[in-house]
C-alpha positions in Angstrom: 0.0 0.0 0.0 1.4 3.4 -1.0 0.7 6.3 1.2 0.4 9.7 -0.5 1.4 12.1 2.3 0.9 15.2 0.2 -2.7 14.3 -0.6 -3.4 13.3 3.1 -1.8 16.5 4.5 -4.7 18.6 3.5 -6.7 17.0 6.3 -4.3 18.3 8.9 -4.9 21.9 7.9 -8.7 22.3 8.1 -9.8 25.8 9.1 -12.5 24.4 11.3 -9.9 22.6 13.4 -6.5 24.1 14.4 -5.6 25.8 11.1 -5.9 29.5 10.3 -5.2 31.7 7.4 -1.9 33.5 6.8 -0.7 35.6 3.9 2.6 35.1 1.9 3.5 36.7 -1.4 -0.1 37.9 -2.0 -1.6 34.4 -1.4 -4.0 33.5 1.4 -2.9 30.1 2.8 -3.8 27.7 5.6 -1.4 26.6 8.4 -1.1 26.0 12.1 0.3 29.0 14.0 2.1 28.5 17.3 3.3 31.4 19.5 5.1 29.3 22.0 6.5 30.8 25.2 10.3 30.6 25.4 12.4 30.9 28.5 16.2 31.0 28.2 18.9 31.6 30.8 22.0 33.7 30.4 24.1 33.3 33.5 21.9 34.5 36.4 19.4 36.1 34.1 16.2 34.6 32.6 15.1 35.8 29.2 11.5 35.5 28.3 10.1 35.7 24.8 8.1 33.9 22.1 9.1 31.5 19.4 6.5 31.9 16.6 6.2 29.1 14.1 3.8 28.2 11.2 3.3 24.7 10.1 1.9 24.3 6.6 2.1 21.9 3.6 5.4 22.4 1.8 3.6 23.0 -1.5 2.0 26.1 0.0 5.4 27.8 0.5 7.5 26.4 -2.3 10.2 28.9 -3.0 9.9 30.9 0.2 13.2 32.6 1.1 14.8 33.6 4.4 13.8 37.2 5.3 10.4 37.1 3.4 7.4 38.4 5.3 4.3 36.4 6.2 1.3 37.9 7.9 -0.6 36.1 10.7 -3.4 37.5 12.8 -2.6 41.0 11.4 1.0 40.8 12.5 4.0 40.7 10.1 6.6 38.0 10.7 10.0 37.5 9.0 11.0 34.0 8.0 14.2 33.0 9.9 14.3 29.5 8.3 12.2 26.7 6.8 12.5 23.2 8.1 10.9 20.4 6.1 9.9 17.1 7.7 10.4 15.1 4.5 6.7 14.1 4.4 5.4 17.3 2.8 5.1 19.6 5.9 7.2 22.7 6.3 7.8 24.4 9.7 8.5 28.1 9.3 10.5 29.5 12.1 9.5 33.2 12.4 10.5 36.4 14.0 8.3 39.4 14.5 9.1 42.0 11.8 10.2 45.4 13.0 
């Protein structure tokens, strides 16, 4: 039995579940946005922040380049890097654009 991951991925990104719309390069796309809390330590100091990511089918963002802007929930984020899982899903590591 052959599993077509690209065809099955569309079920992971239903807007009535966890997915939401984001905009990249003039396109309205679906993905799962996570604004994870991040706590790091530097010596005796704790640094708090967020680690925004977008998970989306790789075909949605084919050709995306580091530094490009995507908009989520009315906020612009700059792409730091894209990580692909090898099964058709891309994880976009983001940074709030200034």
